[in-house]
Every structure is written in structure tokens, then in C-alpha cells.
N, C-alpha and C positions, 0 to 999 in steps of 0.2 A: 396260516400261522395260528398256533394254539393261543387260547385266551389265558392271560396271566392276571391274577388279582393281587394287588399290593395292599397289605393290611398294616397300617401304622398304629403301633401300640404304645406311643410315647406316654400318654396319660396313665396307662396302667403299669408298664414296666418301669418307667421313669419315676414313678411314685415311691419306689424303694429308696430314693435319695431324699426326697422332700416331704415324705409322709403323706403324699397325695394332696398336697396343698399347692395348687396351681392358680395363677391369676386368671380370673374368668374372662376379662377383656382380652388378654393375650391368647387364651384358648379359643375364643371366638375368631380371632385373627388366624390362628393356626387352622381351625376348621375351614375357613374360607380359602386359605392358601392350599390346603390339601385338596379341596374341591377343584380349584383352578389347575392344580398340577396333575390331576388325574388319579390321585390316590383313590382306591376303590372302597376301602373299608377303614373306619377309624374305631379302634377299641378304646372306649372312653374311660374305662377304669375297671376296678373289681366290683363285685358285690359280695362284701363280707356280710355274713348273716346278721350280725348285731354289733353293737358298740358305737362309740363316737369319738374314739381317741385319735382318729386320723382325719384327713381332709375329705372334702365331698367326693373326690374321685375314687375313694376307697369303697364307697357304698353305692354310687350311681343310682340315687333315688330321685324322686320328683323335685326335691329341693335343688338338685344340681341341674336337671334338665330344664327347669323353669328359667334358668339363667343363660342357657346356651342357645345360640343361633346356628342351627344345623342346616347346611345347604341340602337341597332336595336330592342332589345326585350322589350324596355320600350315604353309604350304608353304615349303621352304627352297631357296634358289638360290645359286649361286656364279657368278663371272665369270672369264673368261680373256681375256688380250690375244692376239688372233690372231697378232700378229707374234712372240710367244714360241714359236709352233709352226711357222709357215711359214717363218721365217728360220733355223730350226735343222734339224739332221738327225735321224736315227732316235732319238737319245737323248731327244728331247723329243716323240716321237710321242704322239698322244692316248692310244692304248691302253696305253702304258707309264706314263701318269700317272693315268688313270681306270679304275676297276673297273666292273663291270656295275651298272646303276642299282638293281637289286634288292638289292644289297649295300651301297648307298650311303645315307648320311643325308640327301642332297639329291637331288632328282629333276629339277631344272631347271638348265641351264648356259647362261649368256649369253656370247656371243662379241662382244667389242668389236673393231671393225675400221673403218678409215677408209672413207668413202663411195667414194672413187676406187679403193680396193684390194679391193672387196667380193668379187671372183672368187677371191681367195686363201682365202676362207672356205668354199668348196665342199667340199673334202676334209675339213676340220675338222668341219664340221656333219654330214657323212655318217658320219664315224667315231664321233662322239658319239651320233648317232641310232641307229647299229647297237648301241650299248650300252644303249639303252632310255631315254635322257634326252629330256625336252622341251627344245627349243632356242629360245633367244631370240637374235636377231641384231641387235646394236646398231650402227647406222651413225653413226659419229662424223664430225665435220666436215661436217654435212649442210646447212650454210648456203649461200646464194647458188647454188643448183642450178636448172637449167632444167627446165621441165615435162617435156620428153621424157626427160631424164636420170632424173628421179624415177620416171616411169611405167615406163621400161625396167628399172630395178633391181628393181621389184616383179615385173615380168614374168619376168625371168631367175630370180630367187630362188624364185618360185612353182614353176618347173619342176624345181627341185632336189628338192622334196618332202621336205626334211630340216629345214625351219625352221617353227616353230610361231608365234612372235611376232616381228614385224619392227618394230624400234624406230628412231626417228631421234633423234639427240642434238645438242643445241645447244652444241657443245663450246666455241665462242668466246663464247657468251652474247649473240649479236648479233641473234637472231631477234625479230620482233615478231608480234603475233597474226595479222596478215594473211598473213604468210609461213607461219606454222604451219598455218593453214587451207588455204592454197594447197598445201602439201606433202602434207597428209593426203588432200586430194581427188585430187591427181595420183597418189599411191601406190595409192589404191583402184581406179584404172582396171583394173589387172591383179591386184593383191594382194587376195585375198578372205578372208584370215584376220585374226587380231588385229593391230592397229597400236598401237604404244606410243610414248611420248614421254619423253625424259630432258631436263629443262629446267635451265638454269643462270641464276643470278640477277644477272648483271653489271649489267643495266639495270633491275633490280627487276621484271622481267616474268615470272619463273618461274611463279608461281601463275596469273597471267592467261593465259600461254601454255598451261599445262597444261589449264585449263578450256576454252580455245578448241579445243585438240586433241580434247577429249571431244565438244564440240559438232560438230566436223568428222568424227567417226567413230572416234576412238581409244578403245580399251577397256582398255589397259594404261598405267598412269601411275606414274612414279617419284617418290619423295620421300624426304626425310631429316629426322631430328629436329632442329628449329631450323634446318633448311637445311644441316646440317653436310656439307660437301663441298668438293672442290677449288676453289680460287679464291674466288669470291664465294658459292659454295654453290649449293644447289638449292631446289626447291619444298619448303616446310616441311610435314612430314607433319601436324602439328597443325592448321595453317591449311587444308590441303587437305581433311582430314576434316570440318572445320567447314562448308566450302562444299559438300561432297558431301552432308552430312546435310541442309543446307538444300534441296538438290535431291531429297530423299526417298530417297537411297541409305542402306543400312543400315550406317552407321558411328557409332561412339560415342567421339568425341574426348575426353570427360571422363576416360576411363581411362588416358590418357597422362600424367596428372598425377603419377603415381608415378615415372615415368622421366625426365621433362623436367629436373628439378633436376640430375641427373648431367651431362646434355648442356649445361646452362647453365654449369656449372663449366668444362667443356671450351671453351665459347665464350668465356668470360671469359679463358681462358688463351691461346687461339689466334686469337681475334678475326676469325673469318671473317664474311663478309657483304658486301653491296654497298657500294660507296663510289665516290668520284670516279674513282679510278684504274682500278677494274674497268670502270666505265661507259666511260671513255675508251678502254680497251683493246678493249672490245667494239665500239665505234664505228669502231675502226681495224683490226679483224680481227687482234688480237694475242692469242695464247693466254694464258689466265688464269694459267697456272703461272708465267709470267714475273713477273707482278705479285705472286703469292703468295710467290715466292722473295725478291723484293725487300722486301716488307712484313714478312715473318716474321723477317728478319734483324735488324730494329730498329736499323739502323746509319746510315740516311741521312735527310737533311733532306727536307722536302717539295719544295723547289726542285730538289734533286738527283734525286729520284725522277722528277719531271717530265722532266728532261733525259734520263734513261735511257729513259723511255717514248717520248719524241720520237725518240730514236735507233732504237728498235724499229720505229717506223712506217716507217723507211727500209729495213728488212729484210723478208724474207719470214718473218713471225713467226706464221703461223697454226698451225704445228706447233712444239711446244716443243723446243728444242735447247740443251743446256747451253753449247755453244760461244758462242752469242750473248750469254750472260751473262759470258763470259770474253773470248776474243780478238776477237770480231767487233764488239761494240757500239762500242768505241773504236778498232777497227781496229788493235789492238796487234800488233806484229811481234816475233817471236823475235829476240833480239840478244845479242851478247857485250858485255861492259863494257870499261872502260879501267882498272879498278883491279886491281892484282895482289894477290890475297888469300893467296897461298901463304905459310904459316907466320906470318900476320899476328898471330895470337893465341898463338903457340907459348909453351908454358910457363905460360900464364895459366889461372886458374879463370874459368869463364863461367857466368853465371846468365841464363837466358832467361825472361822474364816475359810472361805473357799477360794477359787481362782477364776470366778466369772469376770466377764468383760467390764462390769461396773467398777472394778478396781482401777481401771484406767483413769476414771474421772473422780473417784471418791476415796482414793487411798489416803490422801491427806486428812480428810474428815475423820476417817476411821482411826488413824494414828492419833489425832487430837483427842478422840474419844478414849483411846487406850491411856493416854497420858493423864487425862482428867479423872477417869473413873477407876483405873487400875484393875481391870478384870483379868481373870486367868484366861489367856489366849491359847486356843487350840487350833492349829493350822491343819487343814485337810491336805495332806501331801505337801510338797514344796510350794511355797507361796511367792508369786512374782511381785507382789505389791507392798507387803508389810515387811519392814526391816526385821532381821533375825532377833535383834535385841528386844523387840516388843513381843516376841512369841515365847510362850512358856512350854508348850508341848507341840510336837508334830504327831500326826495320826495317820496311819496308813494300814489298810487291811489287805484287800486283793484288788484285782483289776490290772494285773501285771505290774503296776507301779511299784509294789514292794520290791520286786526283783530289779527294776530299773533304777529306782530312786533311793533305796535304803542307804547305800553307801554315801550318797550326797547328803542325805538328811543327817547321818551320823557325824559328818564333818562339821555340822553346825553346833555340835556340843550341847544339844538340848535333849531332854527325854523324849522318847518316841513311844506312843501307845500303839501296839500292834499285836495281832494274834500269832506270836512268834512260832508256836508249836506247829502251826499249819504248814510252814514252809522252810523251817530252819535247815532241814537236811539238803535243801536245794541251794542254799546260800554259801558262797565261798568267802565268808567273812568270819573273823574271830570276834564273837559277840560277848565274850566273858567279861570284858571291862566296860561294855557299853551301857548306857542308861536306857534300858528296855523295860517298859511297863507291859508285861506279857499278859494281856487280857484276852481270853479265848473267844473263839467264834465258831458257832455251829450253824450251818445253813439248814433251815427247816421251813417248809412251805407255809406261807401265811402266818408266820410267827414273828412276834416282836416282844421278846422277854429278856430281862436282865437278871443276872445272878452275880454273886460276889466275885467270881473269878472268870466268868464268861457270859456271853449273850447268845440268844437264839434269834436269828433274823433270816428273812427269806432270800435276801440277796446281799453279797458282800460288797456293798457300796460304802464309801468312806463316811458320807453323811449319816446313813442308817446306823453304821457301827458307832459313830461318835455320839449320836443321840442315845443309843443303847447303853454306852459307857456312862454318859452323864445321868441317865436315869437311876443307875445304882449308886453313882458317886454323889448324887444328891446336892447339887448347887442350889442356891436360893433363886438364881435368875439366869436365864440363857438368852443371849442375843446372837443373831446371825449377820454376817456381812459377806458380800461377794458370792452369795448363793443365789445365782440369777435365774436358774431354770433354763430350759432349752427353747430357742426360738421356733424350731421346726419339729419338735417332738412332743406332741400333745400327750401321747401315752406315757412317756417318761415323767412329764410334769404332773400328771395325775397320780402316778405312783409316789413321787416324792411328797406331794401334798397330802396324800393319804398317810404316809409315814409320819410326817410332821403332826398331822391331826391326831394320830394314835398316841404319839408321845405327849402332846398337850393334854389329851384326855386322861392319860394314865398318871401324869404328875400334877394335874389340876392347876396348870399354870400356862400363861400365854407366852409364846416365843415372839420376840420383837425383831423385825428385820431392820437393820440400820441402813441398808442400801437397797436400791430398786431391785425387785424380783417378781417374776411371773408367778411365783409360788405364794406370794403374800396376799 
């Protein structure tokens, strides 16, 4: 019987849902359970070259390993994104990030790289090999490849003599068992070392495809606890071990019982797994991150989600790009407005309200504040906490909400501040009689500038747009309420804090938070 190695990559792939913030005690239990169950390798996380906006499992440094209790029979692995290294200069060179493997708590490094860009991985793999690591080479976007392409990639990489495990990844989740078998057999023509598969579950084929890969010659198979992973998730470790045990491989899935409840709690929270939208995206070669971003926002109706996905089918959406979720889906154009905002709120107190969870407990307090101090209240999009009679303006820019909520906002018979020229051609509304404050918006990288009829900001977020509007409208005081920040998104919190800091510096005045906020 051939030797199979199961690599559980929950802490790496699952981090796309919780920003790589896992509970250390629970992960130590997970490591123990994996050890007892016979899992061969655990991929503990990524190594992003720099930054600190994510949790410890995004960087896999000493600070993390000092907290972990790693069983001796478990091999530990990390992953890098090749583009983090070949798109950067010397500051990100491999030998400045990695020490010799003899001094490292992990001995395997996997390199994630797109199939069509594989040649960029040559130097990276050789540099890592020179440090003594075993090298896994993960070919992302491996779908829809021709026989000669697959065979050739195996031939070329085998000549490098720096790669130990050659993986193919079903990044889009569109592979079926026949293609998996076809890929393995084509790769084996010249590649004589271990073949691995990383399956995604968009079409509920992840386990089937993984078993098919084994039948076709694969010896390295990826999985995650309860399938936790980007988009629809991956092959479930617990189910894979059950199937492998039936095939007489030495795995003991019963020992996962002590760790699965933790991941069930995470699944209840983040709700990964296959569904109609992921299946549709896989069938149309749409990267699953688009669907994950849309679904985890919890903002959109089912019909609206379908419209978004249908638009994505008209784009080249196999590779995820944030731009497609911003300016390209609705073909929005930067534009100036026709409203002169200069000193529009001069001398007034302004209260900007969001829709954070703090509103559940503090809405009465904020309404009392409004009654007492009578500020001009600007609501970011529709507000679930403050009565319409206390709101003076609604504000909405982009984030799909304009398309979804504008008609509802207009029913409230209050003025709306919005960059109308960016999207009015896409709206099926008669806006001639509506109270529209058409303040323009131009997206420009690293910019935060306000002009009389438009602003320049780097992302079309409601809070950023509101602050840019207030900057030129010149109120004497600004307070915020229900702008909570994000519990599991350090990167986004840093961005919002940076914007608030820029605003305060430019107007030389301090913003007061009336309710609890991570950003304060």
C-alpha cells in the first residue's frame, strides 16, 4: 500500500475568515488531536513578509511558536505567497525572512503561485532549499489546462531539483473527478516525486476530488477542520480520515472529537461551506473570494447578490481584484458633483451615526443627546437604531448600498448626500424631484482631499466620504456614534483610524465618540 500524507491547513486557509486570529489554547488542543488522529503535517499559517494587521497565524514567527505545544510526531509547515517575494526587491528576499531550517520550528515551506506564473518560483524555491527546507510548490488556478501544459510544468520543475512536493490547487472550485484524474496522469509523465491536491468545495466535490486524486497517484492531500477555508472551504479533515481509514490507511478520526467543537463555533459564526452562490461562481470561473466578501458582509438580499454575480460573469473574474467589487462591477466613474458644500454646515454641531452593534444598547442615550444638543445628524446609510425624525441627512456613496438602499432612503423624505453622477445611469429611479445633495467622489490612491463640489478619497467608504464632506462643510464640532470598528479585522480598523487621524489633523479638532468603539 502506498504511503499517503494528510496535511491539515486549517490555521492557514481558515484564517481568511477570522483574519488569522485563533485561540491559542484551542489550537494546542487541535495540534494534540491531529497528532492522535494520525494527521501527518499541520500547516500552521502564512508567513507574510511584513505588517501586523492580522493575527499571529498570518506571520508564523517566534511570538506564535513560543505559545504552541507541538507534538513530536507532527511535521509543521508554513506557506508563502510567491508574489510577496518576486514582486518586491531585496527587503523581502527569502534569506532576510527565513533562517536556516535547523534553527526553525518548521521544516516544510509551501510556495503558492499561479500556474501560469510558475517560473517566478524558481529562485524562491532554490533559496529556500539552500536553507535546508523541504519545498512544496502549490500551483494555483490549475483548472482548464491542456495536457501538454500540465506535462511541461512537471518536466520543467523536476529539472529545478528544488521542489519536493508538487501540488495543484482547485482555486476556483470548478474541477470534477475526471479532470482531477486527467491532471494527475498528465503531471506524472515527467514529475516522479510526490503529487498533492488542494481541493475547494464550491460544487461539493472536494472530498470526491481528493479521493480521486489518490486513486490517480497523488500522495499528499490537503484538508481542514470542518472544511474551514476561503470561500466554500476545503475537504473536511474529519471526513477524509474516515474514508482513508475505510481504505485501511492508519488514521484515527475519532480523536478529532476534542477539537471539532471549537471549529463548529467558528463555522456558526462565519458560515463557510458550499451553497448556490459558490456553485454558480465555480461553474462560471469566478474566484470564490468575490462570493465570500459579498456573503460575509450580510448586507444584501438574495436577488441583489445574484445581480452582482451575474455582473462578475461579464468580467475576467478568475483572479480576485478588489476593484471589481468597487468601481468595475457597475462601471462607476469618478465624478464631480453639482452641490457647493463650502461652509454648508459652518457653525453647526454634527453627529455622524453608523450602524454598529453598540446601537443595540446605546440608542436611547444617543437619542437623548440629540434632543438635548440638537446637532445636525448625518446617518451613514439606513440606520436601524435612531428614529427617522431625529435624522437630518442620509449619506451613501458606494459599497453596493446605493443601488440596494437608495429607494428606501428616499422614502424617508430626508435629503441624501451622495455622489449621484457616479451611478445615476444605473438607477431606475426618477430623481428629478428628490432631495439629492450631489457631492462628487473621485477615488485616488492615498488621497484625502475635499473641494467645494467633490472629494478625493482612496476608498468609497461611507465614513471616509462623510468626513471628507464635513471637512469642506466646516462644522464647528463633530461627534460619532455607533461607529464601532471591526472585531475581527485589524487591517480595516487601522485604515479607519488612519482616516480619522488624517481628518482631525487637517481640521485641527478632535472627534468625540459618543459610543464604545475600537477606533477610539
